[in-house]
Each structure stands twice: as C-alpha cells, then as structure tokens.
C-alpha positions in Angstrom: -0.3 0.1 0.0 1.3 3.6 -1.3 0.9 6.3 0.8 2.0 10.0 0.6 4.0 9.5 -3.2 6.6 6.9 -2.7 6.4 6.3 1.4 5.1 3.0 1.9 2.5 2.8 5.3 5.5 0.5 6.9 8.1 3.4 6.0 5.7 6.2 7.7 6.0 3.7 10.7 8.9 3.0 11.1 10.5 6.7 10.8 7.4 7.3 12.9 5.5 9.6 10.5 1.7 10.3 11.3 -0.3 8.4 9.4 -4.4 8.8 8.7 -6.9 6.9 11.5 -8.5 5.6 8.3 -5.2 3.8 7.3 -3.6 2.5 10.9 -5.4 -0.9 11.1 -8.3 -2.5 8.8 -11.2 -3.3 10.5 -10.3 -7.1 10.4 -7.1 -6.6 11.7 -7.4 -9.2 15.3 -6.0 -6.5 17.7 -8.3 -4.2 16.4 -11.0 -6.5 16.6 -10.4 -8.0 20.4 -10.2 -4.2 21.3 -13.6 -3.3 19.6 -14.9 -6.1 21.9 -13.0 -5.2 25.1 -14.8 -1.9 24.7 -18.1 -3.2 25.0 -17.1 -3.1 29.2 -16.6 0.3 28.2 -19.7 1.9 26.2 -21.9 2.0 28.4 -20.1 4.9 30.5 -18.2 6.3 27.3 -18.5 7.6 24.2 -15.7 8.0 21.3 -17.5 10.1 18.7 -16.2 13.5 17.8 -19.6 15.0 18.9 -20.5 12.4 21.4 -22.4 12.8 24.5 -20.6 12.6 27.7 -22.5 10.0 29.9 -21.6 8.3 32.9 -18.3 9.0 32.1 -16.6 11.5 30.0 -16.5 11.4 25.7 -13.2 10.2 25.1 -12.9 11.3 21.9 -9.2 13.2 21.3 -8.0 11.6 24.5 -4.3 10.6 23.7 -2.4 13.9 24.4 -4.8 15.3 27.0 -4.9 16.7 30.3 -6.8 14.4 32.6 -9.8 16.4 34.0 -10.3 18.9 31.1 -12.5 17.6 28.4 -15.4 20.4 28.4 -18.7 19.9 29.6 -17.5 16.9 32.3 -18.0 17.6 36.1 -14.6 15.5 37.3 -13.7 14.3 40.6 -11.0 16.8 42.2 -8.6 14.6 42.7 -8.6 14.1 38.9 -8.3 17.6 37.7 -5.4 18.3 40.4 -3.6 14.7 39.2 -1.5 16.4 36.4 -2.0 13.6 34.0 -2.0 13.5 30.5 -3.0 10.5 29.2 -0.5 8.2 26.6 -1.2 4.6 25.9 1.7 4.6 29.3 -1.1 6.3 31.9 -4.1 4.3 30.0 -2.5 1.7 30.2 -2.0 2.3 34.3 -5.3 3.8 34.6 -7.5 0.2 32.5 -5.5 -1.8 35.1 -7.1 -0.8 38.5 -8.4 3.0 38.3 -9.2 2.9 42.0 -5.6 2.3 42.3 -3.6 4.4 39.8 -5.6 7.3 41.0 -7.5 6.4 44.7 -10.3 8.7 45.5 -11.6 9.0 41.6 -15.4 8.5 40.5 -14.8 5.9 38.0 -16.9 2.9 39.5 -14.8 0.3 37.0 -13.3 -2.8 38.7 -10.7 -2.9 35.6 -9.1 -4.5 33.1 -6.5 -7.3 33.9 -5.6 -9.1 31.4 -2.0 -6.9 29.2 -3.2 -8.6 25.7 -6.7 -6.9 26.4 -5.4 -3.5 28.0 -3.5 -3.2 24.7 -6.0 -4.1 22.1 -8.3 -1.9 23.7 -6.2 1.4 24.3 -5.1 0.4 20.6 -8.6 1.1 19.5 -9.3 3.3 21.4 -6.4 5.3 20.1 -7.9 4.6 16.1 -11.6 5.2 17.5 -11.3 8.7 19.2 -8.4 10.1 16.9 -9.6 12.9 14.3 -11.6 11.4 11.5 
C-alpha cells in the first residue's frame, strides 16, 4: 500500500510519521477486533465520537495527549483535575489495570482490565476510534 507519494505505510510507521486514522489498522485486524470487544465494557459509560455526548464518564474523543480532567462539559472529581496526568498509551494502560489504585479517590466505578493483552488491544482500538476522523 503506497501512501504519501513513495512512502509505504510501513515506512511511515518506521520513521514515526503520522498516519491517518483510517489507514492505521483495518477493521478485520485481530487486535482491533479484540479491542472493539473489550470496549463493550466501556461503552455504557463512555462515547468516542468527535461530537459524542458525555455519559456517566466523559467522552473519550481526543483523549490521547489531553490533560486529565479537561474535557469540556464533564464534571470530574478534584483528584482527577489535580492529578497532572496527560493521557498516553502508558498512562491509560496503568489506569486500566485498576482505576481506583492508579488514582485513589476518582469516581470511576470500574474494576479494571486485568489482562495485558486486552488492555493493549483496547488502547489500540481507542487510539484509532478517538482520533480525528
């Protein structure tokens, strides 16, 4: 697959260049399928669409690189607002292990995602689904 002139998708990844979300992973990618399945636990409280509404939890669109507690229109606990966390693959992974342990005093009533493989797949799925489209 050739993108951006002579650069292939793999070359873009190797050189750390940005790849449009639609080109990142096909829908039939096994990791995306697993991530979508794991996300089923999240969707009752979170949305991922660009103009999605907040639910019990905040809309996750644009979460990667965003400072915790800053999504407009959502009422966060003080502990999240004052945490100083910037959401990245690493911080989201740590959060997903067990949110109450990662940031004691937060309001998220979710036990966590214990399997590392499930967390990695969920993060990959979220990265694709919450980026600008």
